[in-house]
N, C-alpha and C positions, 0 to 999 in steps of 0.2 A: 087579087085574091090569094089568100094564104092556104096552102094545102095542109091536111092533117098531119102528114109526116113531118113537115117542117115545124109545126106547132108542138108536136110531141117531143122533138129533139130539143127545142128551146126550153120547154118545161122540165125535161129530164136534166138538162145542164144546170138549171137553177136549183133544183132539188139537191143534186150531188154537190154543188158548191156550198150550200148551207150545211149539209151533213159533214163536209170536210172541215169547215170552220168550227162546228160544234165539237167534233172529235178533237181538234187541236186545243180548244179551250178546256175540254175535260182532261186531256193529257197534261196540259200545263198545271192545272189544279192538282192533279194526282202527284205530279213530280214535286210540287211545292209542299204538299202534305208529307210526302216521303222524306224530303230534305229536312223539313222541320223535325220529324221524328228522329232521323239520324243525328241531327245536330244535338238534340236533347240527350240521346244515348251517349254521344261522344262527350258531352259535358259531364254526364253522370260518371262515365269511366274516368275522366280526368280528375274529378273530385273524389273518386273512390267510393261512390254511392251506388254504382250499378251492381245489381244482383242478378245472377243467372238462375232461372228456374230449371234445374237439371231434369226434373221429372217431365215437365212439359217439352223440353228440348229433346230428350231421349225418345219420348213418345212420337214427336213430329218426325224425327229421323227414322224411327222404326216404321211409321206409317208410309213414309216415302219408299221404303224398300219393299213393302208388301204390296 
């Protein structure tokens, strides 16, 4: 006979494992997107095509301070 405490522990362990795997997959996807974005910006800088939006940048900096 299996008691309820043991069943609850096993179910909890399985759920936390699937959550961990899901978080790892999402993290890898996010890192891949950020790396793609950074590589595109680096390429634009190298080619002299990158333009900095000073208005948006200064607003973002000011918002961080406030």
